[in-house]
N, CA, C and O atoms as a MOPAC input file, in Angstrom:
PM7 MOZYME 1SCF
protein

 N      0.57500 1    -1.41100 1    -0.30400 1
 C     -0.30900 1     0.05600 1    -0.59900 1
 C      0.56700 1     1.38300 1     0.01900 1
 O      1.15500 1     1.40400 1     1.10100 1
 N      0.50100 1     2.25200 1    -0.77200 1
 C      1.27300 1     3.99300 1    -0.52000 1
 C      1.40900 1     4.09700 1     0.92700 1
 O      0.64700 1     3.75900 1     1.83300 1
 N      3.12700 1     4.91600 1     0.93500 1
 C      3.10000 1     5.89100 1     2.53600 1
 C      1.88400 1     6.63000 1     2.01500 1
 O      1.40700 1     7.05800 1     3.06500 1
 N      1.30000 1     6.93400 1     1.29700 1
 C     -0.08500 1     7.85000 1     0.68500 1
 C      1.25400 1     9.63500 1     0.87300 1
 O      1.06600 1    10.57500 1     1.64600 1
 N      2.24100 1     9.50100 1     0.04100 1
 C      3.37500 1    10.55700 1    -0.72200 1
 C      2.65800 1    10.53500 1    -2.06400 1
 O      2.14100 1     9.65600 1    -2.75500 1
 N      2.76800 1    11.36300 1    -2.12500 1
 C      1.76600 1    12.06700 1    -3.68600 1
 C      3.72300 1    12.27400 1    -4.46300 1
 O      4.79400 1    12.56800 1    -3.93400 1
 N      3.44500 1    12.04000 1    -5.43000 1
 C      4.88900 1    12.18800 1    -6.38600 1
 C      4.77300 1    14.23300 1    -7.62800 1
 O      3.84300 1    14.92200 1    -8.04800 1
 N      5.72000 1    14.28700 1    -7.65800 1
 C      5.76200 1    16.02600 1    -7.89700 1
 C      5.16300 1    14.99700 1   -10.09100 1
 O      5.41200 1    13.90500 1   -10.60100 1
 N      4.35700 1    16.27600 1   -10.54900 1
 C      3.96900 1    15.70800 1   -11.80300 1
 C      4.99700 1    15.85000 1   -11.90100 1
 O      5.20500 1    14.99200 1   -11.04400 1
 N      6.19900 1    16.23000 1   -12.22900 1
 C      7.50400 1    15.86500 1   -12.98400 1
 C      8.11400 1    14.49300 1   -12.89800 1
 O      8.53000 1    13.78900 1   -13.81900 1
 N      8.08100 1    14.24600 1   -11.55700 1
 C      7.96000 1    11.73300 1   -11.16000 1
 C      7.16700 1    11.63400 1   -12.49000 1
 O      7.62300 1    10.84600 1   -13.31900 1
 N      5.65900 1    12.55900 1   -12.91900 1
 C      4.52100 1    11.24400 1   -13.30400 1
 C      5.04100 1    10.39100 1   -14.08100 1
 O      6.06900 1    10.86600 1   -14.56400 1
 N      4.81500 1     9.24900 1   -14.47900 1
 C      4.79200 1     8.28500 1   -15.68400 1
 C      4.50900 1     9.35200 1   -16.41100 1
 O      3.88400 1    10.33900 1   -16.02500 1
 N      5.21800 1     9.06300 1   -18.05500 1
 C      4.39800 1     9.18500 1   -19.09600 1
 C      2.60300 1     8.41700 1   -19.64400 1
 O      1.97500 1     7.36200 1   -19.55600 1
 N      2.44100 1    10.03300 1   -20.29300 1
 C      0.61900 1     9.55700 1   -20.77300 1
 C      0.73800 1     7.92800 1   -20.91800 1
 O      1.78900 1     7.48300 1   -21.37800 1
 N     -0.03100 1     7.26800 1   -20.64000 1
 C     -0.64800 1     5.76700 1   -21.05400 1
 C     -0.66600 1     6.11000 1   -23.63100 1
 O     -0.81500 1     6.94000 1   -24.52800 1
 N     -0.48400 1     5.17300 1   -23.42800 1
 C     -1.37300 1     4.94700 1   -24.96300 1
 C     -2.57400 1     5.24100 1   -24.87600 1
 O     -3.19100 1     5.08100 1   -23.82400 1
 N     -3.29900 1     5.88100 1   -26.32200 1
 C     -4.37700 1     6.23100 1   -26.61900 1
 C     -5.29100 1     5.33000 1   -26.47100 1
 O     -4.70100 1     4.48800 1   -27.14800 1
 N     -6.53000 1     4.63300 1   -26.05400 1
 C     -6.98700 1     3.54600 1   -25.80100 1
 C     -6.91100 1     2.97300 1   -24.15300 1
 O     -7.74900 1     2.42200 1   -23.44000 1
 N     -5.96700 1     3.24800 1   -24.00700 1
 C     -5.64600 1     2.20900 1   -22.63400 1
 C     -6.50400 1     2.50000 1   -21.86600 1
 O     -7.22300 1     3.49600 1   -21.79100 1
 N     -6.42100 1     1.47500 1   -21.18800 1
 C     -7.56700 1     1.73100 1   -19.95800 1
 C     -6.36900 1     1.94000 1   -18.92800 1
 O     -5.16800 1     1.67400 1   -18.88100 1
 N     -7.56300 1     2.71000 1   -17.92900 1
 C     -7.13200 1     3.63200 1   -17.12400 1
 C     -7.16000 1     2.70700 1   -15.95900 1
 O     -7.92000 1     1.74400 1   -15.85700 1
 N     -5.98800 1     3.19500 1   -14.81700 1
 C     -5.36400 1     2.34400 1   -13.38600 1
 C     -5.87000 1     3.32200 1   -12.27000 1
 O     -6.25400 1     4.45000 1   -12.58000 1
 N     -5.86900 1     2.85800 1   -10.88000 1
 C     -6.87400 1     3.23400 1   -10.29400 1
 C     -5.40500 1     4.90100 1    -9.52900 1
 O     -5.74600 1     6.00400 1    -9.10200 1
 N     -4.11900 1     4.41500 1    -9.64900 1
 C     -2.81100 1     4.98900 1    -9.72100 1
 C     -3.16600 1     5.91700 1   -10.90300 1
 O     -2.84700 1     7.03800 1   -10.50600 1
 N     -3.52500 1     5.99200 1   -11.80300 1
 C     -3.17100 1     7.14500 1   -12.78800 1
 C     -4.28100 1     7.99000 1   -12.51700 1
 O     -4.20400 1     9.16400 1   -12.88200 1
 N     -5.63700 1     7.45100 1   -11.74400 1
 C     -6.83900 1     8.82200 1   -11.90200 1
 C     -6.17100 1     8.90600 1   -10.74900 1
 O     -5.43900 1     9.84100 1   -11.07300 1
 N     -5.76600 1     8.58300 1    -9.34700 1
 C     -4.70800 1     9.15500 1    -8.18500 1
 C     -4.50300 1    10.23800 1    -8.57100 1
 O     -5.19300 1    11.21900 1    -8.29400 1
 N     -3.17600 1    10.22200 1    -9.51700 1
 C     -2.20700 1    11.64700 1   -10.35700 1
 C     -2.97300 1    12.38900 1   -10.67500 1
 O     -3.22200 1    13.53900 1   -10.31500 1
 N     -3.38200 1    11.74700 1   -11.37400 1
 C     -4.87800 1    12.99500 1   -11.74500 1
 C     -4.60600 1    13.85700 1   -11.29200 1
 O     -3.72200 1    14.71000 1   -11.38000 1
 N     -5.93500 1    13.52000 1   -10.40300 1
 C     -5.96900 1    14.13900 1    -9.81000 1
 C     -5.13000 1    15.10400 1    -8.86500 1
 O     -5.45000 1    16.29300 1    -8.89500 1
 N     -3.77500 1    14.59900 1    -7.77700 1
 C     -3.31200 1    14.99500 1    -7.04700 1
 C     -2.59000 1    15.92600 1    -8.19600 1
 O     -1.94800 1    16.86700 1    -7.73000 1
 N     -2.60000 1    15.81300 1    -9.50300 1
 C     -1.80900 1    17.00000 1   -10.18200 1
 C     -2.78000 1    18.00600 1   -10.48500 1
 O     -2.51900 1    19.17500 1   -10.20000 1
 N     -4.14800 1    17.62500 1   -11.16700 1
 C     -5.14700 1    18.63300 1   -11.47700 1
 C     -4.98600 1    19.44000 1    -9.90400 1
 O     -4.42200 1    20.53200 1    -9.83400 1
 N     -5.69000 1    18.58500 1    -8.39500 1
 C     -6.27300 1    19.56000 1    -7.63300 1
 C     -5.14600 1    19.40600 1    -5.90400 1
 O     -5.23100 1    20.03500 1    -4.85000 1
 N     -4.64500 1    18.81700 1    -6.13600 1
 C     -3.74700 1    19.08400 1    -5.32300 1
 C     -4.07700 1    18.26400 1    -3.67100 1
 O     -3.48900 1    18.18200 1    -2.59300 1
 N     -5.32600 1    17.77900 1    -4.24900 1
 C     -6.35500 1    16.75000 1    -3.38300 1
 C     -6.57100 1    14.98500 1    -4.02700 1
 O     -6.43000 1    14.67800 1    -5.21000 1
 N     -6.92500 1    14.04400 1    -2.92900 1
 C     -7.87600 1    13.02000 1    -3.30800 1
 C     -9.49400 1    13.58300 1    -3.70600 1
 O    -10.07700 1    13.90200 1    -2.67000 1
 N     -9.92500 1    13.68200 1    -4.33500 1
 C    -11.52400 1    13.38500 1    -3.93000 1
 C    -12.00700 1    13.22400 1    -4.14700 1
 O    -11.86100 1    13.15400 1    -5.36700 1
 N    -13.28800 1    12.88500 1    -3.76800 1
 C    -14.13700 1    11.14100 1    -3.44900 1
 C    -14.98200 1    11.53000 1    -5.11700 1
 O    -15.78100 1    12.45500 1    -5.25900 1
 N    -14.58400 1    10.64500 1    -6.13800 1
 C    -15.09600 1     9.69900 1    -7.47500 1
 C    -16.99200 1     9.34200 1    -7.27700 1
 O    -17.41700 1     8.66900 1    -6.33800 1
 N    -17.63500 1     9.77500 1    -8.04700 1
 C    -19.23200 1     8.87400 1    -7.88900 1
 C    -19.35500 1     8.65900 1    -9.39200 1
 O    -19.25600 1     9.60400 1   -10.17500 1
 N    -19.49100 1     7.87000 1    -9.64000 1
 C    -20.75600 1     7.47200 1   -11.18800 1
 C    -22.27000 1     7.32400 1   -10.51900 1
 O    -22.65200 1     6.74300 1    -9.50300 1
 N    -22.84100 1     7.96600 1   -11.35000 1
 C    -23.91000 1     8.68100 1   -11.62300 1
 C    -25.03300 1     7.54300 1   -12.81900 1
 O    -24.66300 1     6.66400 1   -13.59700 1
 N    -26.11700 1     7.93200 1   -12.58200 1
 C    -27.35300 1     8.15500 1   -13.03500 1
 C    -28.23900 1     8.68000 1   -12.31400 1
 O    -28.71600 1     8.75700 1   -11.18200 1
 N    -28.34100 1     9.29000 1   -14.23000 1
 C    -29.50200 1    10.09900 1   -13.85300 1
 C    -30.41100 1    10.57400 1   -15.90900 1
 O    -29.95700 1    10.76400 1   -17.03700 1
 N    -31.73500 1    10.55000 1   -15.29300 1
 C    -32.16800 1    10.52700 1   -16.60700 1
 C    -31.89200 1     9.52400 1   -17.74700 1
 O    -32.33000 1     9.98800 1   -18.80000 1
 N    -31.32600 1     8.32600 1   -17.90900 1
 C    -31.31500 1     7.39700 1   -18.35800 1
 C    -29.46800 1     7.59600 1   -19.47500 1
 O    -29.17400 1     7.02300 1   -20.52400 1
 N    -28.62700 1     8.61000 1   -18.65300 1
 C    -27.98200 1     8.82300 1   -18.70600 1
 C    -26.13200 1     9.03700 1   -17.55000 1
 O    -26.04500 1     9.53200 1   -16.42600 1
 N    -25.19900 1     8.56200 1   -18.25200 1
 C    -24.19600 1     8.37800 1   -16.70800 1
 C    -23.81200 1     9.43400 1   -17.16600 1
 O    -23.84700 1     9.97100 1   -18.27300 1
 N    -22.98900 1     9.97600 1   -15.02600 1
 C    -22.08000 1    11.50100 1   -15.29400 1
 C    -20.80800 1    10.54200 1   -14.53600 1
 O    -21.25800 1     9.41000 1   -14.71700 1
 N    -19.71600 1    10.39200 1   -13.92500 1
 C    -18.86700 1    10.78000 1   -13.54400 1
 C    -18.28500 1    12.15800 1   -12.56400 1
 O    -17.41300 1    12.96300 1   -12.89100 1
 N    -19.00100 1    12.11900 1   -11.40500 1
 C    -18.64900 1    13.50900 1   -10.86400 1
 C    -18.09500 1    13.05600 1    -9.94300 1
 O    -18.22000 1    11.97300 1    -9.37100 1
 N    -16.98500 1    14.52300 1    -9.65500 1
 C    -15.99800 1    14.52000 1    -8.94200 1
 C    -16.90200 1    15.38100 1    -7.59400 1
 O    -17.69100 1    16.31700 1    -7.71700 1
 N    -16.53300 1    14.80600 1    -6.55600 1
 C    -17.22600 1    15.02700 1    -5.25500 1
 C    -15.76100 1    16.63300 1    -4.98400 1
 O    -14.62200 1    16.91700 1    -5.35500 1
 N    -16.81400 1    17.16500 1    -4.16000 1
 C    -15.74600 1    17.99500 1    -2.90600 1
 C    -15.12100 1    17.59900 1    -1.88200 1
 O    -14.11600 1    18.03200 1    -1.32000 1
 N    -16.17100 1    16.25600 1    -1.56700 1
 C    -14.97000 1    15.91300 1     0.05300 1
 C    -13.41000 1    15.54100 1    -0.38100 1
 O    -13.00100 1    15.91300 1    -1.48100 1
 N    -12.86400 1    15.06500 1     0.19500 1
 C    -11.31700 1    14.49200 1    -0.54500 1
 C    -10.62300 1    13.47000 1     0.62100 1
 O    -10.88400 1    13.38200 1     1.82100 1
 N    -10.29800 1    13.22700 1     0.34800 1
 C     -9.36900 1    11.94200 1     1.38300 1
 C     -8.40200 1    12.54900 1     2.75000 1
 O     -8.56100 1    12.28700 1     3.94200 1
 N     -7.47200 1    13.34800 1     2.17200 1
 C     -7.38500 1    14.85000 1     2.57600 1
 C     -7.94000 1    15.22100 1     3.47500 1
 O     -7.04800 1    15.16900 1     4.32200 1
 N     -9.13600 1    15.72500 1     4.16500 1
 C     -9.99100 1    15.92700 1     5.03000 1
 C     -9.70500 1    15.21500 1     6.78400 1
 O     -9.43800 1    14.01500 1     6.85200 1
 N     -9.75300 1    15.68200 1     7.51900 1
 C    -10.50700 1    14.46400 1     8.35400 1
 C    -11.78500 1    14.74400 1     9.00000 1
 O    -11.81400 1    15.32100 1    10.08700 1
 N    -12.68300 1    14.42500 1     8.48600 1
 C    -13.98600 1    14.25900 1     7.99900 1
 C    -14.16400 1    13.52800 1     6.74700 1
 O    -15.35700 1    13.42600 1     6.45800 1
 N    -13.33500 1    12.96400 1     5.87400 1
 C    -13.30300 1    11.79000 1     5.20700 1
 C    -14.04600 1    11.12200 1     5.39500 1
 O    -13.61800 1    10.69600 1     4.32300 1
 N    -14.94000 1    10.40000 1     5.72000 1
 C    -15.07300 1     9.23600 1     5.98000 1
 C    -14.57400 1     7.77500 1     5.51000 1
 O    -14.58400 1     6.85300 1     6.32500 1
 N    -14.29700 1     7.65000 1     4.66800 1
 C    -13.08600 1     7.05400 1     4.07800 1
 C    -11.11700 1     6.84600 1     4.64200 1
 O    -10.22700 1     7.65900 1     4.39100 1
 N    -11.00000 1     5.85300 1     5.22300 1
 C     -8.84900 1     5.42200 1     5.21100 1
 C     -8.50600 1     5.77900 1     3.95400 1
 O     -9.23600 1     6.25400 1     3.08400 1
 N     -7.10600 1     5.46900 1     3.89900 1
 C     -6.75500 1     5.75000 1     2.45300 1
 C     -7.02500 1     4.21600 1     2.24100 1
 O     -7.91500 1     3.95200 1     1.43300 1
 N     -6.57900 1     3.48900 1     2.66500 1
 C     -7.27700 1     1.86800 1     1.99500 1
 C     -8.28000 1     2.03100 1     0.82700 1
 O     -8.27900 1     2.05900 1    -0.40400 1
 N     -9.60500 1     2.17200 1     2.43900 1
 C    -11.04300 1     2.06000 1     1.27000 1
 C    -10.96000 1     2.76800 1     0.49800 1
 O    -11.20800 1     2.34400 1    -0.63000 1
 N    -10.48600 1     4.55100 1     0.67600 1
 C    -10.30300 1     4.98800 1    -0.70100 1
 C     -9.88400 1     4.27400 1    -1.86400 1
 O    -10.39700 1     3.87600 1    -2.91000 1
 N     -9.07100 1     4.26000 1    -1.45800 1
 C     -8.52300 1     2.97800 1    -3.16700 1
 C     -8.78300 1     2.51200 1    -4.08600 1
 O     -8.63400 1     2.69300 1    -5.29400 1
 N     -9.83200 1     0.89800 1    -2.50300 1
 C    -10.09400 1    -0.32500 1    -2.85300 1
 C    -11.55500 1     0.83200 1    -3.36500 1
 O    -12.27400 1     0.18100 1    -4.12200 1
 N    -12.07300 1     2.14600 1    -3.17200 1
 C    -13.26300 1     2.32800 1    -3.94400 1
 C    -12.62400 1     2.96800 1    -5.25200 1
 O    -13.37700 1     2.57500 1    -6.14300 1
 N    -11.71500 1     3.68200 1    -5.79000 1
 C    -10.95700 1     4.35500 1    -7.07700 1
 C    -10.74700 1     2.72500 1    -7.39600 1
 O    -11.74500 1     2.70300 1    -8.11600 1
 N    -10.33000 1     1.51500 1    -7.44700 1
 C    -10.24000 1     0.91900 1    -8.17600 1
 C    -11.97200 1     0.25400 1    -8.72600 1
 O    -12.69500 1     0.54500 1    -9.68000 1
 N    -12.07000 1    -0.45000 1    -7.90800 1
 C    -13.38900 1    -0.51200 1    -8.16100 1
 C    -14.81900 1     0.16100 1    -9.65700 1
 O    -15.76500 1    -0.20700 1   -10.35300 1
 N    -13.72400 1     1.62400 1    -9.22300 1
 C    -15.03900 1     2.70000 1   -10.16900 1
 C    -14.14800 1     2.58600 1   -11.62600 1
 O    -14.73000 1     2.51800 1   -12.70800 1
 N    -12.42200 1     2.57400 1   -11.49000 1
 C    -12.00900 1     2.97800 1   -12.42600 1
 C    -12.12600 1     1.05700 1   -13.52000 1
 O    -11.70400 1     0.93000 1   -14.67000 1
 N    -12.86100 1    -0.21900 1   -12.59700 1
 C    -13.11700 1    -0.96200 1   -13.30900 1
 C    -14.30100 1    -0.88100 1   -14.24400 1
 O    -14.52000 1    -1.38700 1   -15.34500 1
 N    -15.09300 1     0.03200 1   -13.33900 1
 C    -16.19000 1     0.53100 1   -14.08300 1
 C    -16.19100 1     0.96400 1   -15.61400 1
 O    -16.58600 1     0.38200 1   -16.62300 1
 N    -15.53300 1     2.34500 1   -15.38500 1
 C    -14.98900 1     2.82500 1   -16.29500 1
 C    -15.04000 1     2.15600 1   -17.54400 1
 O    -15.91700 1     2.01200 1   -18.39600 1
 N    -14.04000 1     1.84100 1   -17.44100 1
 C    -13.26400 1     0.71400 1   -18.28600 1
 C    -14.03500 1     0.22800 1   -18.96800 1
 O    -14.04500 1     0.34100 1   -20.19400 1
 N    -15.17000 1    -0.67800 1   -18.00600 1
 C    -15.53300 1    -1.42200 1   -18.59400 1
 C    -17.42100 1    -0.87500 1   -19.56300 1
 O    -18.44200 1    -1.37100 1   -20.04000 1
 N    -16.80700 1     0.29900 1   -19.32800 1
 C    -17.62800 1     1.23200 1   -19.72400 1
 C    -17.23700 1     1.51800 1   -21.94200 1
 O    -17.80700 1     1.60500 1   -23.02900 1
 N    -16.02700 1     1.53400 1   -21.34800 1
 C    -15.37900 1     1.80200 1   -22.55800 1
 C    -14.78100 1     3.33100 1   -22.75200 1
 O    -14.40600 1     3.89600 1   -23.77900 1
 N    -14.84400 1     3.90000 1   -21.05700 1
 C    -14.69300 1     5.45600 1   -21.35200 1
 C    -13.81200 1     6.21800 1   -20.75100 1
 O    -13.80100 1     7.34700 1   -20.26100 1
 N    -12.32500 1     4.46900 1   -21.04400 1
 C    -11.10900 1     5.84000 1   -20.32400 1
 C    -10.83100 1     6.90500 1   -20.99100 1
 O    -10.93500 1     7.90700 1   -20.28400 1
 N    -10.44200 1     7.16800 1   -22.32800 1
 C    -10.02100 1     8.66100 1   -23.14400 1
 C    -10.72800 1     9.65400 1   -22.75000 1
 O    -10.21800 1    10.75100 1   -22.52100 1
 N    -12.51600 1     9.31100 1   -22.56100 1
 C    -12.72600 1    10.76100 1   -21.94100 1
 C    -12.02200 1    11.35100 1   -20.57900 1
 O    -11.61900 1    12.49000 1   -20.34400 1
 N    -12.02000 1    10.33600 1   -19.88200 1
 C    -12.14200 1    10.26900 1   -18.86700 1
 C    -10.43600 1    11.26600 1   -18.05800 1
 O    -10.10800 1    11.94300 1   -17.08400 1
 N     -9.84700 1    10.65100 1   -19.39800 1
 C     -8.44700 1    10.97300 1   -18.48000 1
 C     -8.85800 1    12.38200 1   -19.11100 1
 O     -8.94500 1    13.34900 1   -18.35500 1
 N     -9.05500 1    12.49100 1   -20.16000 1
 C     -8.09500 1    13.65300 1   -21.10200 1
 C     -9.69600 1    15.10200 1   -19.78300 1
 O     -9.29700 1    16.15500 1   -19.28600 1
 N    -11.25000 1    14.59200 1   -19.62400 1
 C    -11.52100 1    15.68600 1   -18.84900 1
 C    -10.58800 1    16.18400 1   -17.41200 1
 O    -10.46400 1    17.30600 1   -16.92100 1
 N     -9.99600 1    14.82000 1   -16.97600 1
 C     -9.66900 1    15.00100 1   -15.85200 1
 C     -8.09500 1    15.93200 1   -15.52200 1
 O     -7.80000 1    16.53800 1   -14.49100 1
 N     -7.37900 1    15.79100 1   -16.64200 1
 C     -6.15200 1    16.05200 1   -16.80300 1
 C     -6.89500 1    17.36100 1   -17.63800 1
 O     -6.95300 1    17.67400 1   -16.44900 1
 N     -7.48700 1    18.38500 1   -18.42700 1
 C     -7.87800 1    19.52200 1   -18.79900 1
 C     -9.01600 1    20.07700 1   -18.64500 1
 O     -9.46000 1    20.85000 1   -19.49400 1
 N     -9.79900 1    19.70900 1   -17.31200 1
 C    -10.33200 1    20.57900 1   -17.03800 1
 C    -10.01600 1    21.11500 1   -15.81400 1
 O     -9.48300 1    20.52900 1   -14.87100 1
 N    -10.65600 1    23.17300 1   -15.92800 1
 C    -10.31700 1    23.93100 1   -14.90600 1
 C    -10.60900 1    24.14300 1   -13.78500 1
 O     -9.99400 1    24.40900 1   -12.75300 1
 N    -12.10100 1    23.93600 1   -14.20200 1
 C    -12.99600 1    23.89600 1   -12.67500 1
 C    -12.38300 1    23.04200 1   -11.95200 1
 O    -11.52100 1    22.22000 1   -12.26100 1
 N    -13.13400 1    23.40100 1   -10.44000 1
 C    -12.94800 1    22.62400 1    -9.37700 1
 C    -14.00400 1    23.11200 1    -8.69400 1
 O    -14.44600 1    24.24900 1    -8.53200 1
 N    -14.55900 1    21.26500 1    -8.05300 1
 C    -15.31900 1    20.98200 1    -6.76900 1
 C    -15.47700 1    22.20100 1    -5.84700 1
 O    -14.48500 1    22.29300 1    -5.12400 1
 N    -16.76400 1    23.57700 1    -5.52800 1
 C    -17.15100 1    23.57200 1    -4.35900 1
 C    -17.36000 1    22.42800 1    -3.01000 1
 O    -17.08300 1    21.24400 1    -2.81700 1
 N    -18.08900 1    23.67300 1    -2.14100 1
 C    -18.20400 1    22.49600 1    -0.70700 1
 C    -20.12700 1    23.12300 1    -1.39600 1
 O    -20.73100 1    24.19400 1    -1.34000 1
 N    -20.47600 1    21.60100 1    -2.02800 1
 C    -21.83400 1    21.00200 1    -2.87600 1
 C    -22.37100 1    21.37700 1    -3.80600 1
 O    -23.53500 1    21.57600 1    -4.15400 1
 N    -21.64700 1    21.44500 1    -4.10800 1
 C    -21.37600 1    20.86900 1    -5.83800 1
 C    -20.12900 1    20.72700 1    -6.45400 1
 O    -19.00000 1    21.21200 1    -6.37900 1
 N    -20.87400 1    19.71100 1    -7.22000 1
 C    -19.97000 1    18.59500 1    -7.39700 1
 C    -19.29900 1    18.85900 1    -9.32600 1
 O    -19.85000 1    19.68300 1   -10.05600 1
 N    -18.45300 1    18.24900 1    -9.66900 1
 C    -18.67300 1    18.40000 1   -11.64200 1
 C    -19.02500 1    17.72200 1   -11.31100 1
 O    -19.09000 1    17.20400 1   -10.19600 1
 N    -19.65100 1    17.37800 1   -13.02900 1
 C    -19.75300 1    15.99200 1   -13.82700 1
 C    -19.74300 1    16.40900 1   -15.09500 1
 O    -20.11100 1    17.37300 1   -15.76600 1
 N    -19.03000 1    15.04400 1   -15.24800 1
 C    -19.26900 1    14.80000 1   -16.78000 1
 C    -19.83700 1    13.35700 1   -17.17300 1
 O    -19.62100 1    12.28700 1   -16.60300 1
 N    -20.82300 1    13.68100 1   -18.59400 1
 C    -21.69400 1    12.94400 1   -19.00700 1
 C    -20.71000 1    11.83300 1   -20.14300 1
 O    -20.34800 1    12.03500 1   -21.30200 1
 N    -20.52200 1    10.79100 1   -19.35000 1
 C    -20.68100 1     9.50900 1   -20.01400 1
 C    -20.63900 1     9.51300 1   -21.60800 1
 O    -21.81000 1     9.49400 1   -21.98600 1
 N    -20.00100 1     9.52500 1   -22.40800 1
 C    -20.65100 1     9.24200 1   -23.90700 1
 C    -20.16400 1     7.50500 1   -24.08600 1
 O    -19.24300 1     7.06100 1   -24.77200 1
 N    -21.09100 1     6.79000 1   -23.25400 1
 C    -20.84300 1     5.42900 1   -23.93800 1
 C    -21.00300 1     4.35200 1   -24.88000 1
 O    -22.12500 1     4.24200 1   -25.37600 1
 N    -19.92200 1     3.36200 1   -25.30400 1
 C    -20.30300 1     3.34500 1   -26.59700 1
 C    -21.46600 1     2.35700 1   -27.01900 1
 O    -21.54700 1     1.32200 1   -26.35800 1
 N    -22.10700 1     2.49900 1   -27.74100 1
 C    -23.29300 1     1.64800 1   -28.36000 1
 C    -22.87500 1     0.61100 1   -27.75600 1
 O    -21.66400 1     0.46700 1   -27.59000 1
 N    -23.86900 1    -0.42200 1   -27.25500 1
 C    -23.83200 1    -1.55500 1   -26.99500 1
 C    -23.42400 1    -1.64500 1   -25.69000 1
 O    -23.77000 1    -2.55700 1   -24.93900 1
 N    -22.83600 1    -0.90400 1   -25.44300 1
 C    -21.62700 1    -1.14100 1   -23.38400 1
 C    -22.84000 1    -0.31400 1   -22.70500 1
 O    -22.76800 1    -0.28800 1   -21.47700 1
 N    -24.02500 1     0.41700 1   -23.31600 1
 C    -24.70700 1     0.96400 1   -21.96400 1
 C    -26.04700 1     0.39500 1   -21.87200 1
 O    -26.89500 1     1.09900 1   -21.32300 1
 N    -26.50300 1    -1.12500 1   -22.45100 1
 C    -27.74300 1    -1.87400 1   -21.68900 1
 C    -26.40300 1    -2.50300 1   -20.61400 1
 O    -26.41900 1    -2.42900 1   -19.38600 1
 N    -25.74800 1    -2.86600 1   -21.11000 1
 C    -24.93200 1    -3.49000 1   -19.73000 1
 C    -24.79800 1    -3.28700 1   -18.29800 1
 O    -24.42500 1    -4.18000 1   -17.53700 1
 N    -25.31500 1    -1.30200 1   -17.68600 1
 C    -24.87200 1    -1.17700 1   -17.50000 1
 C    -26.48800 1    -0.26400 1   -16.92700 1
 O    -26.92900 1    -0.22000 1   -15.77900 1
 N    -26.95300 1     0.23800 1   -17.92200 1
 C    -28.38900 1     1.18400 1   -17.43800 1
 C    -29.25800 1     0.57400 1   -16.99200 1
 O    -28.87800 1    -0.59700 1   -16.98800 1
 N    -30.21800 1     0.64200 1   -16.60200 1
 C    -31.65700 1    -0.44300 1   -15.97300 1
 C    -32.71200 1     0.29000 1   -16.36700 1
 O    -33.85600 1    -0.09900 1   -16.13200 1

């Protein structure tokens, strides 16, 4: 398990090939590089669409309900779902380029463009 120390952005590994699956470590690094904290991420279904939401709570807050181990486990599960949906590149691009930031009580959301045929596996 990680010591909780994040790498400086200059020490991050090179960007993965386009179309490569996401890893939990890559998402962790993207969050740390962009905002210097590990925001909570959630997959939300609303009106027949899926959204990746970056919540305002983050691991480094004293009041955050998960331990680092619990956060990483949740992140691994979420990344597995995102890869299964075929949206790794959308998420990678958005997290790497968005200039917005979550605010108290206001999450950021990415409407996921799910490839045809995959949505039926995840949406009821």
